[in-house]
KEGU-510598 format. One record per residue (C-alpha): residue in one letter; x negated, y, z. Coordinates in steps of 0.2 Angstrom, whole numbers, plus 5000, padded with zeros to 4 digits. Each point is the difference from the previous one (the first is absolute). Example, Ala and Ser with C-alpha at 12.3 -4.5 7.8 and 13.67 -1.06 7.14 Angstrom:
REM KEGU-510598
(r a; (4938; 4978; 5039))
(r s; (4994; 5017; 4997))
***
This chain:
REM KEGU-510598
(r x; (6060; 5030; 5050))
(r x; (4991; 4985; 5008))
(r x; (5010; 4982; 4995))
(r x; (5002; 4999; 5020))
(r x; (5009; 5015; 5001))
(r x; (5013; 4999; 4988))
(r x; (5017; 4997; 5005))
(r x; (5005; 4981; 5000))
(r x; (5013; 5005; 4985))
(r x; (4986; 5004; 4990))
(r x; (4990; 4985; 5004))
(r x; (5016; 4990; 4996))
(r x; (5000; 5010; 4982))
(r x; (4982; 4999; 4997))
(r x; (5001; 4980; 5003))
(r x; (5014; 4999; 4990))
(r x; (4994; 5007; 4985))
(r x; (4983; 4988; 5003))
(r x; (5009; 4985; 4999))
(r x; (5009; 5007; 4984))
(r x; (5018; 5001; 5008))
(r x; (5013; 5013; 4997))
(r x; (5012; 5006; 5012))
(r x; (5013; 4989; 4993))
(r x; (4990; 4987; 5001))
(r x; (4993; 5001; 5019))
(r x; (5018; 5004; 5004))
(r x; (5007; 4982; 4993))
(r x; (4986; 4991; 5009))
(r x; (5005; 5008; 5015))
(r x; (5018; 4999; 4998))
(r x; (5002; 5019; 5001))
(r x; (5007; 5013; 4989))
(r x; (4987; 5011; 4990))
(r x; (5006; 5015; 5008))
(r x; (4995; 4993; 5016))
(r x; (4982; 4997; 4994))
(r x; (5000; 5018; 4993))
(r x; (5002; 5005; 5015))
(r x; (4988; 4991; 5011))
(r x; (4987; 5005; 4986))
(r x; (5002; 5019; 5002))
(r x; (5003; 4998; 5018))
(r x; (5020; 5006; 5001))
(r x; (5002; 4984; 5010))
(r x; (4991; 4995; 5014))
(r x; (4990; 4983; 5000))
(r x; (4999; 4996; 5018))
(r x; (5005; 4981; 5001))
(r x; (4987; 4987; 5003))
(r x; (5011; 4988; 4990))
(r x; (5002; 5011; 4985))
(r x; (4983; 5004; 4999))
(r x; (4997; 4982; 5001))
(r x; (5011; 4997; 4985))
(r x; (4993; 5014; 4989))
(r x; (4982; 4993; 5004))
(r x; (5006; 4982; 4995))
(r x; (5005; 5006; 4983))
(r x; (4986; 5011; 4998))
(r x; (4988; 4986; 5003))
(r x; (4990; 5011; 5013))
(r x; (4998; 4999; 5018))
(r x; (5012; 5011; 5010))
(r x; (4985; 5010; 5008))
(r x; (4997; 5007; 4983))
(r x; (5016; 5006; 4999))
(r x; (4997; 5008; 5016))
(r x; (4984; 5006; 4995))
(r x; (4991; 4994; 5018))
(r x; (4985; 4990; 5001))
(r x; (4998; 4982; 5006))
(r x; (4983; 5002; 5009))
(r x; (5004; 5003; 5017))
(r x; (4986; 5004; 5014))
(r x; (4998; 4990; 5016))
(r x; (5004; 5005; 5017))
(r x; (5015; 5008; 5006))
(r x; (5003; 5019; 4991))
(r x; (4997; 5013; 5007))
(r x; (5015; 5013; 5003))
(r x; (5010; 4992; 5015))
(r x; (4994; 5016; 5010))
(r x; (5006; 5011; 4988))
(r x; (5018; 4990; 5002))
(r x; (4999; 5001; 5017))
(r x; (4996; 5020; 4999))
(r x; (5015; 5005; 4990))
(r x; (5012; 4988; 5011))
(r x; (4993; 5011; 5014))
(r x; (5006; 5016; 4992))
(r x; (5018; 5006; 5002))
(r x; (5000; 5015; 4990))
(r x; (5008; 4998; 4982))
(r x; (4997; 5008; 4984))
(r x; (5007; 5017; 4996))
(r x; (5004; 4994; 4984))
(r x; (5006; 4984; 4998))
(r x; (4998; 4990; 4985))
(r x; (5015; 4996; 4988))
(r x; (5008; 4983; 5003))
(r x; (4997; 4994; 4983))
(r x; (4981; 5002; 5002))
(r x; (5001; 4993; 5018))
(r x; (5008; 4987; 4991))
(r x; (4986; 4996; 4987))
(r x; (4988; 5000; 5013))
(r x; (5008; 4987; 5011))
(r x; (5003; 4989; 4986))
(r x; (4980; 5003; 4995))
(r x; (4996; 4996; 5017))
(r x; (5012; 4985; 5000))
(r x; (4990; 4992; 4985))
(r x; (4983; 5005; 5008))
(r x; (5004; 4989; 5014))
(r x; (5009; 4986; 4991))
(r x; (4983; 5000; 4989))
(r x; (4990; 4998; 5014))
(r x; (4988; 5017; 4998))
(r x; (4999; 5004; 5018))
(r x; (4985; 5011; 4998))
(r x; (5010; 5010; 4988))
(r x; (5016; 5000; 5011))
(r x; (4993; 5006; 5015))
(r x; (4993; 5015; 4991))
(r x; (5019; 5002; 4994))
(r x; (5009; 4999; 5017))
(r x; (4995; 5017; 5009))
(r x; (5005; 5010; 4987))
(r x; (5017; 4989; 4995))
(r x; (5003; 5000; 5021))
(r x; (4999; 5020; 4999))
(r x; (5011; 5002; 4984))
(r x; (5014; 4986; 5007))
(r x; (4999; 5009; 5019))
(r x; (5005; 5016; 4994))
(r x; (5013; 4995; 4986))
(r x; (5018; 4998; 5004))
(r x; (5002; 4982; 4994))
(r x; (5001; 4986; 5015))
(r x; (5000; 4986; 4987))
(r x; (4983; 5005; 4992))
(r x; (4994; 5005; 5017))
(r x; (5003; 4982; 5007))
(r x; (4993; 4993; 4984))
(r x; (4984; 5009; 5003))
(r x; (4999; 4994; 5018))
(r x; (5002; 4983; 4994))
(r x; (4985; 5001; 4988))
(r x; (4991; 5006; 5012))
(r x; (5003; 4988; 5014))
(r x; (4998; 4985; 4988))
(r x; (4982; 5007; 4995))
(r x; (4995; 5002; 5017))
(r x; (5005; 4981; 5005))
(r x; (4989; 4996; 4986))
(r x; (4986; 5009; 5005))
(r x; (5001; 4993; 5019))
(r x; (5008; 5016; 5007))
(r x; (5017; 4992; 5009))
(r x; (5003; 5012; 5012))
(r x; (4998; 5015; 4989))
(r x; (5011; 4989; 4989))
(r x; (5013; 4999; 5012))
(r x; (5001; 5018; 5004))
(r x; (5002; 5005; 4983))
(r x; (5014; 4986; 4997))
(r x; (5009; 5007; 5016))
(r x; (4999; 5018; 4992))
(r x; (5008; 4992; 4985))
(r x; (5015; 4994; 5012))
(r x; (5002; 5016; 5007))
(r x; (5001; 5009; 4982))
(r x; (5014; 4987; 4996))
(r x; (5009; 5005; 5015))
(r x; (5002; 5018; 4994))
(r x; (5009; 4993; 4983))
(r x; (5012; 4986; 5007))
(r x; (4995; 4989; 4986))
(r x; (4999; 4982; 5004))
(r x; (4992; 4993; 4987))
(r x; (4987; 5012; 5003))
(r x; (4998; 4996; 5018))
(r x; (4997; 4982; 4995))
(r x; (4986; 5004; 4989))
(r x; (4994; 5008; 5014))
(r x; (5002; 4985; 5012))
(r x; (4989; 4989; 4987))
(r x; (4985; 5011; 5005))
(r x; (5005; 5000; 5017))
(r x; (4999; 4982; 4998))
(r x; (4984; 4999; 4991))
(r x; (4990; 5011; 5010))
(r x; (5006; 4991; 5017))
(r x; (4996; 4984; 4994))
(r x; (4982; 5006; 4994))
(r x; (4998; 5007; 5018))
(r x; (5004; 4982; 5007))
(r x; (5017; 5005; 5007))
(r x; (5010; 4988; 4990))
(r x; (5015; 4999; 5014))
(r x; (5001; 5018; 4997))
(r x; (5000; 4999; 4982))
(r x; (5012; 4984; 5001))
(r x; (5013; 5011; 5009))
(r x; (4998; 5017; 4989))
(r x; (5001; 4989; 4983))
(r x; (5015; 4990; 5005))
(r x; (5010; 5014; 5007))
(r x; (4996; 5007; 4985))
(r x; (5005; 4987; 4988))
(r x; (5015; 4997; 5010))
(r x; (5006; 5018; 4998))
(r x; (4998; 5000; 4981))
(r x; (5004; 4981; 4994))
(r x; (5019; 4991; 5001))
(r x; (5001; 4988; 5012))
(r x; (5002; 4986; 4989))
(r x; (4984; 5000; 4996))
(r x; (4994; 4993; 5017))
(r x; (5001; 4980; 4999))
(r x; (5010; 4999; 5015))
(r x; (5015; 5013; 4997))
(r x; (5011; 4996; 5014))
(r x; (4989; 5010; 5013))
(r x; (5005; 5015; 4991))
(r x; (5017; 4999; 4995))
(r x; (5015; 4988; 4992))
(r x; (5004; 4992; 4983))
(r x; (5018; 5004; 4992))
(r x; (5010; 4985; 4994))
(r x; (4994; 5007; 4981))
(r x; (4981; 4998; 5004))
(r x; (4996; 5018; 5002))
(r x; (4992; 5005; 5016))
(r x; (5003; 5014; 5012))
(r x; (4988; 5010; 5010))
(r x; (5006; 5003; 5016))
(r x; (4991; 5016; 5001))
(r x; (5008; 5007; 4987))
(r x; (5014; 4989; 4996))
(r x; (5000; 5003; 4983))
(r x; (5000; 4984; 4989))
(r x; (4987; 4995; 4986))
(r x; (4996; 4983; 4991))
(r x; (4985; 4991; 5002))
(r x; (4993; 5011; 4985))
(r x; (5002; 5016; 5011))
(r x; (5011; 5008; 4986))
(r x; (5015; 5006; 5013))
(r x; (4988; 5013; 5007))
(r x; (4990; 5001; 4984))
(r x; (4984; 4998; 5004))
(r x; (4986; 5006; 4988))
(r x; (4984; 4991; 4993))
(r x; (4990; 5014; 5011))
(r x; (5007; 4994; 5016))
(r x; (5000; 4981; 4996))
(r x; (4980; 5003; 4995))
(r x; (4997; 5012; 5017))
(r x; (5012; 4986; 5011))
(r x; (4989; 4986; 4993))
(r x; (4984; 5008; 5002))
(r x; (5003; 5003; 5019))
(r x; (5005; 4984; 5001))
(r x; (4984; 4993; 4995))
(r x; (4991; 5012; 5011))
(r x; (5011; 4993; 5015))
(r x; (4994; 4983; 4993))
(r x; (4982; 5004; 5002))
(r x; (5003; 5008; 5016))
(r x; (5010; 4984; 5007))
(r x; (4986; 4990; 4995))
(r x; (4987; 5012; 5008))
(r x; (5009; 4997; 5016))
(r x; (4999; 4980; 4998))
(r x; (5019; 4999; 4997))
(r x; (4998; 4990; 4983))
(r x; (5019; 4993; 4998))
(r x; (5005; 5017; 5002))
(r x; (4988; 5006; 4987))
(r x; (5007; 4987; 4989))
(r x; (5017; 5005; 5001))
(r x; (4997; 5018; 4997))
(r x; (4990; 4994; 4985))
(r x; (5015; 4990; 4993))
(r x; (5011; 5016; 5004))
(r x; (4989; 5009; 4988))
(r x; (5000; 4988; 4986))
(r x; (5019; 5001; 5001))
(r x; (4999; 5018; 4998))
(r x; (4989; 4999; 4987))
(r x; (5011; 4992; 4990))
(r x; (5011; 5016; 4998))
(r x; (4986; 5008; 4990))
(r x; (5003; 5000; 4981))
(r x; (4990; 5013; 4989))
(r x; (4995; 5011; 5015))
(r x; (4986; 5014; 4997))
(r x; (4996; 5001; 5018))
(r x; (5002; 5016; 5003))
(r x; (4995; 5000; 5019))
(r x; (4983; 4993; 4994))
(r x; (5003; 4983; 5010))
(r x; (4993; 4987; 4987))
(r x; (5015; 4989; 5007))
(r x; (5007; 4985; 4992))
(r x; (5001; 4980; 5000))
(r x; (4981; 5000; 4995))
(r x; (4997; 5011; 5016))
(r x; (5010; 4987; 5012))
(r x; (4988; 4987; 4992))
(r x; (4985; 5008; 5004))
(r x; (5005; 5004; 5019))
(r x; (5004; 4980; 5001))
(r x; (4983; 4998; 4996))
(r x; (4993; 5012; 5014))
(r x; (5011; 4993; 5011))
(r x; (4996; 4983; 4999))
(r x; (4982; 5007; 5002))
(r x; (5004; 5010; 5016))
(r x; (5009; 4982; 5007))
(r x; (4984; 4992; 4999))
(r x; (5005; 4989; 4983))
(r x; (4988; 5005; 4990))
(r x; (5002; 4985; 4988))
(r x; (5017; 5005; 4996))
(r x; (4993; 5017; 4997))
(r x; (4989; 4996; 4989))
(r x; (5014; 4988; 4989))
(r x; (5011; 5015; 5001))
(r x; (4987; 5013; 4993))
(r x; (4994; 4989; 4985))
(r x; (5018; 4999; 4995))
(r x; (5004; 5018; 5003))
(r x; (4986; 5009; 4990))
(r x; (5005; 4991; 4983))
(r x; (5015; 5008; 4998))
(r x; (5003; 5015; 4988))
(r x; (5007; 5011; 5016))
(r x; (4984; 4998; 5009))
(r x; (4989; 5010; 4986))
(r x; (5015; 5014; 5000))
(r x; (4996; 5004; 5017))
(r x; (4990; 5015; 5004))
(r x; (4981; 4997; 5002))
(r x; (5001; 5007; 5016))
(r x; (5012; 4986; 5007))
(r x; (4992; 4986; 4991))
(r x; (4983; 5005; 5006))
(r x; (5006; 5001; 5019))
(r x; (5010; 4985; 4998))
(r x; (4983; 4991; 4993))
(r x; (4988; 5005; 5015))
(r x; (5014; 4992; 5012))
(r x; (4997; 4983; 4990))
(r x; (4984; 5000; 5002))
(r x; (5003; 5000; 5017))
(r x; (5012; 4986; 4999))
(r x; (4984; 4991; 4988))
(r x; (4991; 5002; 5014))
(r x; (5013; 4992; 5014))
(r x; (4997; 4982; 4990))
(r x; (4982; 5003; 4999))
(r x; (4999; 5003; 4982))
(r x; (4987; 5014; 4996))
(r x; (5001; 4998; 4982))
(r x; (5019; 5002; 4998))
(r x; (4996; 5016; 5013))
(r x; (4989; 5006; 4989))
(r x; (5011; 4998; 4983))
(r x; (5012; 5010; 5011))
(r x; (4988; 5014; 5002))
(r x; (4993; 4999; 4983))
(r x; (5016; 5003; 4993))
(r x; (5007; 5014; 5012))
(r x; (4985; 5010; 4996))
(r x; (5003; 4997; 4982))
(r x; (5020; 5007; 5002))
(r x; (4996; 5013; 5011))
(r x; (4982; 5003; 5006))
(r x; (5004; 5011; 5013))
(r x; (5009; 4989; 5009))
(r x; (4984; 4989; 5002))
(r x; (4988; 5015; 5002))
(r x; (5008; 5012; 5009))
(r x; (5012; 4991; 5014))
(r x; (4991; 4994; 5016))
(r x; (5011; 4984; 5000))
(r x; (4992; 4995; 4984))
(r x; (4984; 5004; 5008))
(r x; (5003; 4987; 5013))
(r x; (5007; 4988; 4988))
(r x; (4985; 5002; 4989))
(r x; (4988; 4998; 5015))
(r x; (5006; 4983; 5005))
(r x; (4999; 4993; 4984))
(r x; (4982; 5005; 4997))
(r x; (4996; 4989; 5015))
(r x; (5000; 4987; 4990))
(r x; (4986; 4991; 4994))
(r x; (4997; 5003; 4987))
(r x; (5012; 5013; 5000))
(r x; (5011; 5001; 4982))
(r x; (4992; 5011; 4987))
(r x; (5015; 5010; 4998))
(r x; (5002; 5005; 5017))
(r x; (4979; 5002; 5002))
(r x; (5002; 5013; 4989))
(r x; (5016; 5009; 5009))
(r x; (4991; 4999; 5015))
(r x; (4984; 5008; 4992))
(r x; (5013; 5014; 4993))
(r x; (5007; 5004; 5017))
(r x; (4984; 4999; 5010))
(r x; (5000; 4983; 5010))
(r x; (4986; 4989; 5001))
(r x; (5000; 4983; 5004))
***
């Protein structure tokens, strides 16, 4: 069996042996049990969390790509396969033998990891089969996740309208499940697709409505708009009339709900900025910052990447959107020095760096824009080489005379001429 075909657990074991470590030594450095390491290596326990793979890679002193068995090289240009995804979505028959839930869950986990590592060419080939399997299964949760992955990828590839259709199907799939958190995760995809399609007003309404449904009103900086304070400092939601305090403990909000709600608030903030409502965008971001303080040890089960670092990254993008590129650049130079930045998925960092390159362009800093693009290409090559948006930014930077060397190389890779 080729090394790329090995299960991830076998790769972990192989690198552990190369590093002359016992299972107990690896477990100690990860602050896990020896039994956990043994189950990972034997494939008994799935390894489908980006943060856990990063921890293993750090301890084993290897690139996460090596554990995943995925190549670093990325061809330029949008990957072929969108038509196959479109054809799969156009079929309304379901497989006669739906897959087992455990197997489908494994496939969904693998697809998420492929997306978070920005292997878009590989993912576009995986999705038709995954969508077929998910549409034939009886799990609304896994179907919504499959639709979310598909919608997110289509946004990357410039297929905003198709992404909107897929996100809408995620909402419809959840309607049958009656699961509020699942509906909120689908709303994240709705917001992303609408913003990519230039429909910021609709995105703002959709995401803010979903956020207000899943979050306690006390996360709003102006709670008096929603309810009344009790003399003991707790807060009564006028809709449910159930008391809860400022930590959300009365109803028992889970970390997953906080993360999904915070992500929706940031999507709403970016949509508000797109509508020119910059003060409202700042208020929503402040509210998201308050939500982020409720997350401790969250393992990102809903694949949002939400947390304080993501709020800070949003502030950079919002500053750029309101035309304050100097503040955007200043904030950016601070936030990327943090350890939390390096722990974000490659996809998230790469996409953010492309947006920062646009901010540098606003202040006429071609070298800064070039550095951001080169960094993005280093972190997540597909973000730069496959996305139409990045191609536009490369073209703008490459028009400089002389064009920075790194961007001149990228321009050649994606077929642009200066």
